[in-house]
C-alpha positions in Angstrom: -36.6 68.7 103.4 -34.8 65.9 101.0 -37.9 63.8 101.1 -40.2 67.1 99.8 -37.4 68.2 97.0 -37.7 64.4 95.7 -41.3 63.9 96.0 -41.8 67.6 93.2 -39.2 65.9 90.8 -40.8 63.0 90.6 -44.2 64.4 89.4 -42.4 66.8 87.1 -40.4 63.8 85.7 -43.2 61.0 85.3 -46.3 63.7 85.3 -48.9 61.1 86.7 -52.5 61.1 85.5 -53.5 63.2 88.8 -50.7 64.9 90.3 -52.9 66.3 93.2 -51.9 63.2 95.4 -48.4 63.6 94.8 -48.3 67.3 96.4 -50.3 66.5 99.1 -47.6 64.1 99.9 -44.5 67.5 99.7 -47.8 69.2 101.4 -47.4 66.2 104.3 -44.0 66.3 104.7 -43.5 70.0 104.8 -45.9 70.2 107.5 -43.8 67.7 110.0 -40.7 69.7 108.7 -42.7 73.3 110.0 -43.4 71.2 113.1 -40.4 70.0 114.1 -38.6 73.1 113.4 -41.5 74.7 116.1 -40.5 72.4 118.5 -36.9 73.0 118.1 -37.8 77.1 118.8 -39.5 76.5 121.6 -37.4 74.4 123.4 -35.0 76.8 122.7 -36.8 79.3 124.6 -38.4 77.5 127.5 -37.2 74.9 129.2 -40.1 72.6 128.9 -41.9 72.8 125.1 -45.2 74.0 126.2 -48.2 71.4 125.5 -50.5 72.2 123.0 -48.4 74.3 120.6 -48.1 75.3 117.4 -45.6 72.3 116.5 -48.4 69.9 117.6 -50.9 71.8 115.1 -49.2 71.6 112.4 -48.0 67.7 113.1 -51.7 67.0 113.1 -52.3 68.7 109.8 -49.5 66.3 108.2 -51.6 63.3 109.7 -54.6 64.6 107.5 -52.8 65.7 104.5 -51.5 62.4 104.7 -54.6 60.3 104.7 -55.9 62.5 102.5 -53.6 62.3 99.6 -53.6 58.2 100.1 -57.8 58.3 100.2 -57.7 60.4 96.8 -54.8 57.2 95.7 -57.5 54.7 96.3 -60.1 57.5 94.9 -58.6 56.7 91.4 -58.1 53.7 91.5 -61.0 52.7 92.5 -63.1 55.1 90.9 -66.7 53.0 91.7 -67.6 51.7 95.7 -65.6 48.5 96.5 -68.0 47.2 99.5 -65.8 44.3 100.2 -62.7 46.1 100.5 -64.1 48.9 102.7 -65.9 46.3 105.0 -62.5 44.5 105.3 -60.6 48.0 106.2 -63.2 48.3 109.1 -62.6 45.1 110.3 -58.6 45.8 110.5 -58.9 49.7 111.9 -61.9 48.5 114.5 -59.2 45.4 115.8 -56.3 48.6 115.9 -58.8 50.6 117.2 -59.5 48.5 120.1 -55.7 47.9 120.5 -55.0 52.0 120.7 -57.9 52.3 123.0 -56.5 49.2 125.7 -52.7 50.7 125.1 -53.4 54.2 124.9 -56.4 56.1 125.3 -57.6 54.8 128.2 -54.3 55.3 130.8 -54.5 58.7 129.4 -57.8 59.3 130.6 -56.4 58.0 133.8 -54.0 60.4 134.3 -55.9 63.4 134.1 -53.8 65.4 132.2 -54.5 69.0 130.3 -55.9 68.8 126.8 -57.2 65.9 126.3 -58.7 66.3 123.0 -55.1 66.9 121.6 -53.6 63.8 123.1 -56.8 61.9 121.9 -56.2 63.3 118.1 -52.5 61.9 117.6 -53.9 57.8 118.7 -57.9 58.8 116.4 -55.3 60.4 113.2 -52.9 56.8 113.7 -56.2 54.4 113.3 -57.4 56.9 110.5 -54.0 56.1 108.7 -54.2 52.4 109.4 -57.8 52.5 107.8 -56.7 54.2 104.9 -53.6 51.8 105.2 -55.8 48.3 104.7 -58.5 49.9 102.3 -55.2 50.5 100.1 -53.5 47.0 100.6 -56.7 44.4 100.6 -58.5 46.7 98.1 -58.0 45.3 94.4 -54.9 47.1 92.4 -51.3 46.5 90.8 -48.9 45.7 93.4 -46.2 48.1 91.7 -42.5 48.9 93.7 -43.8 52.3 94.6 -46.9 50.9 95.8 -45.2 48.4 98.6 -42.7 51.4 99.2 -45.9 54.0 100.1 -47.8 51.0 103.0 -43.6 50.2 103.9 -43.6 53.8 104.6 -47.4 54.3 106.5 -46.2 51.3 108.6 -42.6 52.7 109.7 -45.4 55.8 110.4 -47.6 53.9 112.6 -44.8 52.4 114.1 -43.2 55.1 115.1 -46.3 56.7 116.6 -47.1 53.8 118.8 -43.5 53.7 120.4 -43.6 57.7 121.0 -47.0 57.8 122.3 -46.0 54.4 124.9 -42.8 56.4 125.8 -44.8 59.5 126.6 -47.2 58.2 128.3 -44.8 56.0 130.8 -42.3 59.0 130.6 -38.9 57.4 128.7 -39.0 59.2 125.6 -36.2 61.4 124.7 -35.8 63.6 121.7 -33.4 61.9 119.2 -34.2 57.9 120.3 -33.9 55.5 117.8 -37.3 55.6 117.3 -37.3 59.0 115.4 -35.6 56.5 112.6 -39.1 55.4 112.0 -40.3 58.9 110.6 -37.0 59.5 109.4 -37.2 56.5 106.9 -40.8 56.5 106.4 -39.9 60.3 104.6 -37.5 58.6 102.6 -39.8 55.8 102.0 -41.9 58.5 100.2 -39.6 60.3 97.9 -38.2 57.6 97.0 -41.6 56.1 95.8 -42.3 59.2 93.6 -38.9 59.2 91.7 -39.9 55.6 91.0 -41.3 55.1 87.2 -44.1 53.0 88.7 -45.8 56.1 90.9 -47.9 56.7 87.9 -49.5 53.1 88.2 -51.0 54.8 91.4 -53.2 56.8 90.0 -53.9 54.9 87.2 -57.8 53.1 87.3 -57.7 49.5 88.4 -58.4 46.6 86.0 -58.0 43.6 87.9 -60.8 41.3 88.8 -61.5 41.5 92.3 -59.1 39.6 94.7 -60.3 36.6 96.1 -60.4 35.3 99.6 -57.2 34.5 99.8 -55.3 32.7 103.0 -53.2 35.9 103.2 -56.4 38.1 103.8 -58.6 35.6 105.7 -55.5 35.3 108.3 -55.8 39.6 108.9 -59.1 39.4 109.1 -59.8 36.7 111.8 -56.7 38.5 113.9 -58.6 41.5 113.1 -61.6 40.1 114.7 -59.5 38.4 117.7 -58.5 42.0 119.0 -61.8 42.6 120.9 -61.9 39.3 122.6 -58.1 39.8 123.6 -58.4 43.1 124.8 -61.2 41.6 126.8 -59.0 39.3 128.3 -56.7 41.7 128.8 -58.6 43.9 131.0 -59.8 41.1 132.9 -56.5 39.6 133.8 -55.8 43.6 134.9 -59.0 43.1 137.2 -58.2 40.0 137.8 -62.0 38.4 137.2 -61.5 35.0 136.2 -65.9 34.8 135.6 -64.6 37.5 132.4 -61.8 35.0 131.2 -63.7 32.0 130.9 -66.4 34.1 128.7 -63.5 36.0 126.9 -62.0 32.2 126.5 -65.7 31.0 124.2 -66.1 33.4 122.6 -62.3 33.3 121.2 -63.6 30.2 120.1 -66.6 31.1 118.8 -64.9 33.3 116.9 -62.2 30.7 115.4 -65.2 27.8 115.0 -67.0 30.8 112.7 -64.1 32.0 110.8 -63.0 27.9 109.9 -66.8 27.3 108.5 -66.9 30.4 106.9 -63.8 29.5 105.1 -64.6 26.6 104.0 -67.9 27.9 102.3 -65.5 30.7 101.0 -63.2 27.8 99.4 -65.9 25.9 98.4 -67.9 29.1 96.8 -64.4 29.9 95.1 -64.3 26.1 93.6 -67.4 26.6 92.6 -67.2 29.9 90.5 -63.1 28.4 89.3 -65.5 25.4 87.8 -68.0 27.5 86.3 -65.2 29.8 85.1 -63.3 26.8 83.2 -66.5 25.5 81.6 -67.0 28.9 80.1 -63.5 28.7 78.9 -64.2 25.2 77.6 -67.1 26.1 75.4 -65.9 29.7 73.9 -62.5 27.0 73.0 -64.9 24.0 71.7 -66.7 26.9 69.4 -63.2 27.4 67.6 -62.1 24.0 67.4 -63.1 22.4 64.3 -61.2 18.5 64.0 -62.3 15.5 66.5 -58.4 15.9 67.7 -58.9 19.6 68.6 -62.1 18.6 70.5 -60.7 16.0 72.9 -57.2 18.1 73.6 -60.0 20.9 74.4 -61.8 18.4 76.7 -59.4 16.6 78.3 -57.7 19.9 79.7 -60.5 21.9 80.9 -61.7 18.4 82.8 -58.6 19.0 84.7 -58.9 21.6 85.6 -62.8 21.5 86.5 -61.5 18.0 88.8 -58.8 20.4 90.3 -57.8 17.2 92.6 -53.9 17.0 93.1 -52.5 13.9 91.0 -55.9 13.3 89.1 -55.4 12.1 85.8 -58.4 12.7 82.9 -58.4 11.0 79.4 -60.5 10.6 76.5 -61.6 7.0 75.6 -63.0 5.4 73.1 -65.0 2.1 73.1 -67.3 0.0 75.5 -66.9 0.4 78.8 -64.7 -2.5 79.4 -62.9 -1.9 76.4 -61.8 1.7 76.4 -59.1 2.9 74.5 -57.3 6.3 75.7 -56.7 8.4 72.8 -55.8 11.4 74.9 -54.3 12.7 78.3 -53.6 15.2 80.3 -52.7 15.1 84.0 -50.3 13.6 86.2 -49.8 9.9 84.7 -50.6 11.0 81.0 -47.5 8.7 80.0 -49.1 5.3 82.1 -53.1 6.1 80.8 -51.4 6.1 77.3 -49.5 3.5 77.8 -51.6 1.0 79.7 -55.1 2.4 79.0 -57.6 3.4 82.0 -56.0 1.0 84.7 -52.9 3.5 85.6 -52.7 1.6 89.4 -55.0 2.4 92.5 -56.9 4.6 93.3 -60.7 5.7 92.2 -62.1 6.0 88.2 -64.8 7.9 87.1 -66.0 7.4 83.7 -68.6 10.3 81.8 -70.0 9.2 78.7 -70.5 12.2 76.7 -73.3 10.5 75.0 -75.7 7.7 75.7 -73.7 5.9 72.8 -70.6 5.0 74.4 -68.5 4.7 71.1 -68.7 7.8 71.0 -66.3 8.6 73.8 -66.4 9.0 77.5 -64.1 11.1 79.7 -62.1 8.8 82.2 -60.6 10.6 85.6 -58.7 8.2 87.9 -57.1 10.2 91.0 -56.5 8.8 95.2 -60.5 9.6 96.1 -63.4 9.7 94.6 -64.8 12.6 92.8 -66.9 15.0 94.6 -70.7 15.8 94.1 -70.3 19.4 92.0 -66.9 18.1 90.6 -68.9 14.7 88.8 -71.4 17.2 87.7 -68.7 19.3 86.5 -67.1 16.7 84.1 -70.6 15.7 83.1 -71.7 19.3 82.0 -68.8 19.4 79.9 -68.8 16.1 78.4 -72.5 17.5 77.7 -70.4 20.4 75.6 -68.1 17.9 74.2 -71.0 15.9 72.8 -72.4 18.8 71.4 -69.1 20.0 69.7 -68.4 16.8 68.2 -71.8 16.5 66.9 -71.1 19.6 65.2 -67.8 18.9 63.8 -69.5 15.3 62.3 -72.1 17.6 61.2 -69.5 20.0 59.0 -67.6 16.7 58.3 -70.6 15.9 56.2 -71.5 19.1 55.0 -67.6 19.1 53.7 -67.8 15.8 51.8 -70.9 16.9 50.7 -69.2 20.0 49.5 -66.2 18.2 48.2 -67.8 15.8 46.6 -70.2 18.2 44.3 -67.0 20.3 43.5 -65.7 17.0 42.4 -68.2 16.2 40.4 -68.2 19.2 38.9 -65.1 19.6 37.7 -65.4 15.8 36.3 -68.2 17.2 34.7 -66.6 19.7 32.9 -62.8 18.7 32.6 -61.4 18.2 29.3 -59.2 15.0 30.3 -60.8 12.1 29.9 -60.9 9.4 33.5 -61.7 5.9 33.3 -62.0 3.0 35.3 -60.7 0.0 34.5 -60.8 -3.4 35.5 -58.6 -5.9 35.1 -60.0 -7.4 32.4 -59.5 -4.0 30.1 -63.0 -3.5 30.8 -64.1 0.0 31.0 -66.3 1.0 34.0 -66.8 4.3 34.7 -65.8 7.1 32.1 -66.0 11.0 32.7 -68.2 12.2 30.3 -66.0 14.4 28.7 -65.4 10.9 26.4 -68.4 12.8 24.3 -66.6 16.0 23.2 -63.3 13.9 22.9 -64.0 10.6 20.7 -67.3 11.2 19.8 -69.1 8.1 21.6 -72.2 8.9 24.4 -72.0 9.1 28.0 -72.9 5.4 28.4 -71.9 4.0 24.6 -68.2 3.0 26.3 -69.1 1.1 29.6 -69.2 -2.6 29.4 -66.7 -2.4 26.5 -62.6 -3.2 26.8 -59.9 -1.2 26.0 -58.5 -3.2 23.2 -61.6 -2.5 21.3 -60.7 0.9 20.4 -57.0 0.4 19.7 -55.9 -0.7 16.1 -54.7 -4.6 16.6 -50.8 -4.3 16.7 -51.2 -1.1 19.8 -54.4 -3.8 21.2 -50.8 -6.6 21.3 -48.4 -4.2 23.1 -50.7 -3.0 25.6 -51.3 -5.8 27.0 -47.8 -6.5 28.6 -47.8 -2.9 30.0 -51.8 -3.2 31.4 -49.9 -6.5 33.1 -47.3 -3.6 35.0 -49.6 -1.5 36.0 -51.1 -4.5 37.5 -48.3 -5.2 39.7 -47.1 -1.6 40.3 -49.8 -0.4 43.0 -50.1 3.4 43.2 -47.3 4.0 40.4 -47.8 6.5 37.4 -47.0 5.1 34.3 -47.5 7.0 31.3 -48.4 5.5 27.5 -49.6 7.2 24.7 -53.1 5.7 23.3 -54.1 6.1 19.9 -58.3 5.7 20.3 -60.2 5.2 17.5 -63.1 7.8 17.5 -66.9 6.9 17.1 -66.1 8.8 13.0 -62.9 6.4 13.0 -60.6 8.7 13.2 -57.2 8.6 15.9 -57.0 10.5 18.7 -53.8 10.8 20.4 -54.5 10.6 24.1 -51.5 11.5 26.5 -52.8 9.4 29.2 -51.3 7.7 32.4 -52.4 5.0 34.6 -52.6 4.4 38.3 -53.6 1.0 40.1 -56.0 1.8 42.8 -57.1 -1.6 43.3 -55.9 -1.3 46.7 -58.5 1.4 47.5 -62.0 0.3 48.9 -63.2 3.3 47.4 -61.6 2.9 43.8 -60.5 -0.9 43.2 -60.0 -0.6 39.3 -56.9 1.0 37.2 -57.1 4.8 36.7 -56.9 6.3 33.6 -56.6 10.0 33.0 -56.2 10.9 29.5 -55.7 14.1 27.3 -56.4 14.8 23.7 -53.2 15.9 22.2 -53.5 15.5 19.0 -53.3 18.6 17.0 -49.5 19.1 19.6 -48.1 15.9 18.4 -49.1 17.0 14.3 -47.6 20.4 15.5 -44.2 18.5 17.6 -43.7 16.1 14.0 -44.4 18.7 11.7 -41.8 21.2 14.1 -39.2 18.4 14.4 -39.4 17.4 10.1 -38.6 21.2 10.0 -35.9 20.6 12.2 -34.2 18.1 10.3 -35.0 18.2 7.0 -35.2 20.9 4.3 -38.1 23.1 3.6 -37.8 23.3 0.0 -37.0 20.0 -1.1 -38.0 18.2 2.2 -34.7 16.1 2.2 -32.6 15.8 5.3 -30.9 19.0 6.5 -27.1 18.9 7.3 -27.7 18.0 10.9 -29.8 15.2 10.4 -27.6 14.1 7.4 -24.6 14.3 9.9 -26.0 12.5 12.3 -27.2 9.4 10.3 -23.5 9.4 9.2 -22.4 9.0 12.2 -24.8 6.6 13.1 -24.2 4.7 10.0 -20.5 4.6 10.1 -21.4 2.7 14.5 -23.0 -0.1 12.7 -20.2 -1.1 10.4 -18.9 -2.5 13.0 -21.6 -4.9 13.6 -21.9 -5.6 9.6 -18.8 -5.4 8.1 -19.2 -3.6 5.7 -18.5 0.3 3.9 -20.5 3.6 4.4 -20.4 5.6 0.7 -20.4 9.6 1.1 -21.5 11.6 -2.1 -21.2 15.2 -2.6 -23.4 16.4 -5.2 -22.3 20.6 -6.8 -24.4 21.1 -9.3 -22.2 23.3 -11.7 -24.0 25.8 -14.0 -27.2 26.2 -11.4 -26.1 30.3 -10.9 -26.8 30.8 -14.3 -30.3 29.3 -14.4 -30.7 31.0 -11.2 -29.2 34.8 -12.8 -31.5 34.2 -16.3 -34.6 32.2 -15.0 -35.0 33.2 -11.5 -35.3 32.1 -8.2 -38.6 30.7 -8.8 -37.3 28.8 -11.5 -33.9 27.6 -9.6 -35.9 26.2 -6.5 -37.9 24.0 -8.8 -35.0 23.2 -10.2 -33.7 22.1 -6.7 -36.3 20.5 -6.2 -36.2 18.3 -9.8 -32.6 17.3 -9.4 -34.1 16.1 -5.5 -36.4 13.8 -7.1 -34.1 12.0 -9.8 -30.9 11.5 -6.6 -33.6 9.9 -4.5 -34.6 8.0 -7.4 -31.6 6.9 -7.8 -31.0 5.0 -4.0 -32.2 2.3 -2.0 -34.7 2.5 0.5 -32.1 2.2 3.5 -30.0 5.3 1.7 -30.2 8.8 2.5 -30.4 12.0 0.5 -29.4 15.2 1.7 -29.5 18.9 0.9 -26.9 20.6 2.3 -27.2 24.3 1.2 -27.4 26.3 -2.3 -26.8 24.2 -5.2 -24.9 21.0 -3.1 -26.1 18.0 -2.4 -25.0 14.5 0.1 -26.0 10.8 -0.1 -25.7 8.2 2.2 -25.1 4.5 0.9 -25.5 2.1 3.4 -23.8 -1.3 3.6 -21.9 -0.9 0.7 -19.8 -3.7 -0.4 -17.0 -1.8 -2.4 -16.0 1.5 -3.9 -17.7 0.2 -7.4 -21.0 0.0 -5.7 -20.7 3.8 -5.1 -19.6 4.4 -7.9 -22.1 3.1 -10.0 -25.0 5.1 -7.8 -22.2 8.0 -8.7 -22.7 7.3 -12.1 -26.5 6.8 -12.3 -27.0 10.2 -10.7 -24.3 12.1 -13.2 -26.6 10.7 -15.6 -29.9 11.6 -14.3 -29.0 14.8 -13.4 -27.7 15.9 -16.8 -30.6 15.5 -18.8 -33.0 18.0 -19.7 -35.9 19.5 -17.6 -38.7 21.6 -18.4 -38.6 24.7 -15.4 -41.1 27.1 -15.8 -41.1 27.3 -19.8 -37.8 26.9 -20.4 -35.8 23.8 -21.5 -32.7 24.0 -19.3 -29.8 21.3 -18.5 -27.7 20.8 -16.2 -24.5 18.9 -15.2 -23.3 17.6 -11.6 -19.9 16.8 -10.1 -19.7 14.1 -7.6 -17.1 13.1 -4.7 -17.3 9.9 -3.1 -15.8 9.2 0.1 -15.9 5.6 1.4 -15.6 4.8 4.7 -16.1 2.1 8.2 -16.6 2.5 12.0 -12.4 3.0 12.3 -13.4 6.5 10.6 -14.4 9.6 12.5 -17.7 11.7 10.5 -16.0 14.7 10.3 -13.4 12.6 8.1 -15.7 10.9 5.7 -17.2 14.0 5.3 -14.6 16.1 4.2 -12.8 14.0 2.4 -16.3 13.7 0.4 -15.7 17.4 0.0 -12.4 17.1 -1.4 -13.2 14.4 -4.5 -16.0 16.8 -5.3 -13.6 19.4 -5.9 -11.0 17.2 -7.6 -14.4 16.3 -10.1 -15.0 19.2 -10.6 -11.2 20.1 -11.4 -11.5 17.8 -14.4 -14.5 19.1 -15.7 -17.9 19.2 -15.8 -20.6 15.6 -15.1 -17.9 13.9 -13.7 -17.0 11.9 -10.9 -14.0 11.3 -8.3 -13.3 8.6 -5.8 -11.1 10.2 -2.9 -7.7 8.7 -2.0 -5.0 10.1 0.3 -3.0 12.0 -1.8 -5.7 14.4 -2.4 -5.6 15.4 1.5 -1.9 15.6 1.4 -1.4 18.0 -1.7 -4.1 20.2 0.8 -1.9 20.0 3.6 1.8 20.8 1.3 -0.1 23.9 0.0 -1.7 25.0 3.3 1.9 24.7 4.6 4.3 26.6 1.7 1.0 29.1 2.0 1.8 29.8 5.7 5.5 29.6 5.1 4.9 32.6 2.4 3.4 33.9 4.6 6.1 34.2 7.1 8.6 35.1 5.3 7.0 37.6 3.0 4.4 38.8 4.5 1.8 38.0 1.2 2.9 36.9 -2.2 1.9 40.1 -3.4 4.9 41.4 -1.7 7.2 40.0 -3.1 6.4 41.4 -7.5 8.6 44.2 -7.8 5.3 47.4 -8.5 5.9 47.8 -12.0 4.7 44.0 -12.1 1.6 44.2 -10.4 -1.2 44.6 -13.5 -4.3 45.0 -13.0 -6.5 42.6 -15.0 -9.2 43.3 -17.0 -12.8 41.5 -17.6 -13.5 40.1 -21.1 -16.4 38.2 -21.6 -14.4 36.4 -24.1 -11.4 35.6 -22.1 -12.9 33.8 -19.7 -10.7 30.8 -17.7 -8.0 33.4 -19.3 -5.4 35.5 -17.2 -4.7 39.0 -18.4 -0.8 40.0 -19.4 -0.7 43.7 -19.2 1.8 44.5 -22.2 2.8 47.8 -23.8 4.5 48.9 -26.3 4.8 50.4 -29.6 7.4 49.4 -31.6 7.4 46.3 -33.3 9.6 43.0 -32.9 11.1 40.6 -35.5 9.1 37.1 -35.7 10.7 35.0 -32.9 11.9 37.8 -30.7 10.9 38.4 -27.0 9.5 41.8 -26.0 12.5 43.3 -23.4 9.7 43.1 -20.6 9.0 39.0 -21.2 13.0 38.5 -20.8 12.9 40.7 -17.8 9.7 38.7 -16.7 11.8 35.6 -17.2 14.6 36.9 -14.9 12.3 38.4 -12.3 9.0 35.7 -12.1 6.3 35.4 -9.4 7.6 32.1 -9.1 11.2 32.3 -9.2 10.4 35.4 -7.0 8.1 33.4 -4.6 10.8 30.4 -5.0 13.5 32.4 -3.7 11.6 33.4 -0.6 10.9 29.6 0.2 13.9 28.2 -0.6 12.7 25.6 -3.4 15.8 25.2 -6.1 14.9 26.0 -9.0 12.8 23.7 -11.3 10.5 22.2 -8.4 7.2 22.7 -8.3 5.6 24.7 -5.8 2.3 22.8 -5.9 -0.1 21.8 -8.1 -1.8 23.9 -10.1 -5.6 24.3 -9.3 -7.7 24.8 -12.4 -9.7 28.4 -11.7 -13.3 28.5 -11.1 -15.4 31.3 -12.8 -14.4 33.6 -9.4 -10.7 33.1 -10.0 -12.1 35.0 -13.9 -13.6 36.8 -12.7 -11.3 38.7 -10.5 -8.8 38.6 -12.5 -10.9 40.6 -15.8 -11.8 43.2 -12.9 -8.6 43.6 -12.0 -7.4 44.2 -15.5 -10.4 46.4 -16.1 -9.5 48.8 -13.5 -6.0 49.3 -15.2 -4.9 53.1 -14.8 -4.5 55.2 -18.6 -1.4 55.6 -17.7 2.2 54.4 -15.4 5.6 55.3 -14.9 4.6 58.5 -16.7 4.7 57.5 -20.3 1.3 57.1 -22.8 -0.7 54.1 -22.6 0.1 51.3 -24.7 -1.9 48.3 -26.8 -3.3 46.2 -24.0 -2.9 42.5 -25.1 -3.9 39.8 -23.4 -2.0 36.0 -23.6 -4.0 32.8 -22.5 -2.0 30.0 -20.6 -3.6 26.4 -21.5 -3.0 23.5 -19.3 0.5 22.1 -19.3 1.8 24.4 -22.0 3.3 28.1 -22.0 1.6 30.6 -24.5 4.8 32.6 -24.7 6.4 29.3 -25.8 3.5 28.2 -28.5 3.6 31.9 -29.9 7.7 31.7 -30.0 7.4 28.5 -32.0 4.7 29.9 -34.5 6.4 33.2 -35.1 9.7 30.9 -36.4 7.3 29.3 -38.7 7.0 30.8 -42.5 3.7 32.0 -43.2 1.2 33.8 -46.6 -0.9 36.2 -44.6 -4.6 33.6 -45.5 -2.6 30.9 -43.7 -1.7 33.2 -40.5 -5.5 34.7 -40.5 -6.7 30.7 -40.7 -4.5 29.9 -37.6 -5.6 33.0 -35.7 -9.0 31.6 -35.9 -8.2 28.5 -35.0 -6.5 29.8 -31.9 -9.0 31.7 -30.8 -12.0 28.7 -31.1 -9.1 26.8 -29.4 -9.2 29.2 -26.8 -12.7 29.7 -26.3 -12.9 26.0 -26.6 -10.6 25.5 -23.3 -11.6 28.3 -21.2 -15.4 27.0 -21.4 -13.8 23.6 -20.2 -11.8 24.9 -17.2 -8.2 24.2 -19.6 -6.9 27.8 -19.1 -5.1 29.4 -15.8 -4.5 32.7 -14.6 -0.8 34.1 -15.0 0.7 37.2 -13.1 1.2 39.9 -15.4 3.8 41.9 -15.9 3.3 45.2 -17.5 5.2 46.7 -20.6 6.2 50.1 -21.5 3.7 51.9 -23.2 0.5 50.5 -24.0 -2.4 51.8 -25.7 -6.8 52.0 -25.1 -7.8 50.0 -28.2 -5.9 47.0 -26.6 -8.3 47.6 -23.3 -11.7 48.1 -25.5 -10.7 45.3 -26.8 -10.5 43.6 -23.9 -13.9 44.7 -22.4 -15.9 43.7 -25.8 
C-alpha cells in the first residue's frame, strides 16, 4: 500500500507529460494488494485455499496492468516503430519462453492437475513481462535513475515468480518464505522510482540516436539464441539420448560460429559508419577553417579518428617524400614526430599526399601495423578534402591580398599626406599623387630628383648627416621638419617621419611620410608671439622679459660681465589718455616703444610691463656708466614732442637703473630697478636713478615702523584726537598740498600763534606717533616721501567733504596751509608776520608766495600735512578752496 501511495504522490509532485502509465502502475499494485487480502481471507476460512480462486484472478490482472503500463512508457519514449529493438526483444523472449516451458509448463502438464489454463497463465504472463522488460532495456532511450529502479523491480518480480512457481511445483514453498521478499522489494522500487524527479523522463520522447550493437547487447542476444540448444541438451540428458546430444553440440557450435562471424561484420560496418561520420564532420570543419594552420589541425585530428588504431600518430608534413618536415601532429607519439620528423621508431609508416604536388603537404600516419585498405581509403578521401580546403584558402588569401592592395592603393591615392621612397643617394624613387596637391608638382615630375634639390642650401647641408643617421637605424622612425620648395617657389613646411626599410625586400628604401603643416606652423608662431609679446607695441611682455632676465643673469657667470635692468615710467601719460582719449594713449605708447628700441643694441631687449611702464635689459654691460648713458638717451628721446591724432604732445619719463650678475636673482634685480624708478619719480620728472642698497633698507625700515604702529595702536589714525581728524578739501590750484582746516573769527597780532596752533604743537600726530612707538623726541620717523597726484587728490577730496559745523559751533573760515619740502609753512608765516611791510609790499609778497607755491605744487615739492581744525570757520574759505 505504501508503494501505491508513493506512486500517486510522485505523479502529483513531478507532473510527468503522460500520467497514465504511472496510474496503471498504481492500479497494478492495488490488484496485487487485493489478491493478497483475498488469499488471506480464504486461508482463514478454508484449510486449503481453493485453486483457482479470486486471488488468482486479481494476481493475473496485476500482471496484465503492469505490462500495459510498461508498454505505454515504451510508446511514449519511441513514438515510431523500432524494428531492431523489437527483434532483439523477440529473441530474448523466445529464449526465456523455452526455459519456462522446460522447467515450468512441461512438468505442470505431466502432473495432470485441474485448471491448467490458470496454471499456464502465470508463466505466460511472466514471459510477457520479460518481453516488455527486454524491449525497454535493449531499446534506445535515456538511462535515468528511475529507469534503473523500474527495470530492477521487474527483475525482482520475475525472479520471485520463477522461484514461487518452481517451489509450488515441487511442494517446498510455504507462505512467508524469503521468496516473498522479492515481491516486496519490487513494489518498493516502483514506488521509489515514482518519487524520483527523473521519473518524468520515462514518458519523454527519445532524442538519442540508435544504439549500436555493443558487446553486452551481442552477449545477451547470443545467450538467448543458445537457450534452444541448451534446453534440447537438457531434454536429451533426461531421455539419455546420446545421438541427440551430438546434434545439439553441433548446432550449438554452428550458432556460436555464426554469431562470431556476424559480430565481425557488424564491427566492420560500425567502423565504416564511424569513418563516414568522421569524413562528414571533417568536411564541415574544413569549411569553417580559414587559415592554413586551422586546416592542417583539422586534417590531423580527423585522420587520427578515421584510422582508429591504438597507438597511431598522425602528422601533417611539408616537403618532398625523402625530406618531410612535420608541422603539426596528433596521437600517441606527437612530441616524437614533431621532434624527429616522420622517423618515430619501429612500425609502419603511411604517407598520403594531399595533391599530385608533394610540396603542398602530406598526411603521415605512423602505426604498429600497416593500415587496412578501408582506413587508407578513408585517409585518402580526407586528403582530397584537405587539398580542396587549402586551395580555397589560397584563393581566399589571394583575393584578400588583392582587395588589400586595391584598398591601400585607393588610400594612398586619396591621402592628404605625401609618401616618398628615397634611395641611399637621396634620390626620389616613388611618391604618391598627393604631391601635386601639396607641392604643385605633376605626378612623375619629382621621380629621379634628389631631395636636397627641393631644399634651401643651408637646410640641404643639415639634411645629409640626418639621413645618414636614418640609414644607420633600420626600422626606427625619426621625425624631422622639411621646408620643401613648391612648384611656384614658395616654401611648404612638412612634418615628416623617416623610416629605414632597406631590410624589407618589398620596399628596400627609406619611407618618408610627410604632412603639410604650413598653416599650423604659422598659427603656432602667431600664438607663441602673442603669448610672449605685447599686442599693442609688439614688445616683449612681462613673462618673456622675466625669462630673458634669468637667461642674461646666467650668461654673466661665463662672460664675467653685468646685466642692466631699466624700468621706465611715463609721468604725464594719464593726462594724455584722459584728455585725448585711449586711442591717443595707444598711439603714444607705440611711439614711445619705437623710440626706446632706437636707443638699444641688437642683443638688448625692450618690454612693456603694462600700462605706461616699460623695461629694458642691457646684456654684457661693463659698468654703471654704460647703463646710465642708455637711460639718458632714453630720457632724451622720450621728452621729444610728437604728434598724436593731430595734437602736439610732450611727455616725460622716470627711469630706474639696477645692475646685477649671476649672484643676484631675477626677483632681486627687478625689485631693485623698481625701487630706483620710484626714487627717480620722487626727485622730479625726466630723471633717472641708480639703485643703491640704502633704498631697500629705508623701505624695510618704513615697513617695520608701520607694522609696529599697527601692532601698538591698531592704526595711525586711531592715535589722533577726534577733533584733529579734519578732512581735506579739493583745491585745483593747491594740488600737491595738504589742507589744514582751521577756523577762528578773531584777528591775531602779527607773529601770534592761534591757540589751536599751540595745541597742535603740543598734541601733533607726529608726537603722538613717537609716543606710541617709543621714539625719542627729535628723531625722524622715516624719510618723507614726496606725494604723488593720487595722494594730493585724496587729501583735497577729504577736505571738500568736511561737515558744515563741528562741535556745535558755527562753521568758520577754512584756510589752506602748504608745506614745502625742507621747510615749515607755519615757521615761514611767523617770520613773515614779524617783518614790517606796507599793504603794497604785502600784496606783492603774497602774489610771489602764491606763484612760488604753484611752482612747488607742479614739481611735487609740497607734502601733505595732517590738518588740525581750529574753532569756528567760514564757508567762504571752503568755497575758495573749491575754486
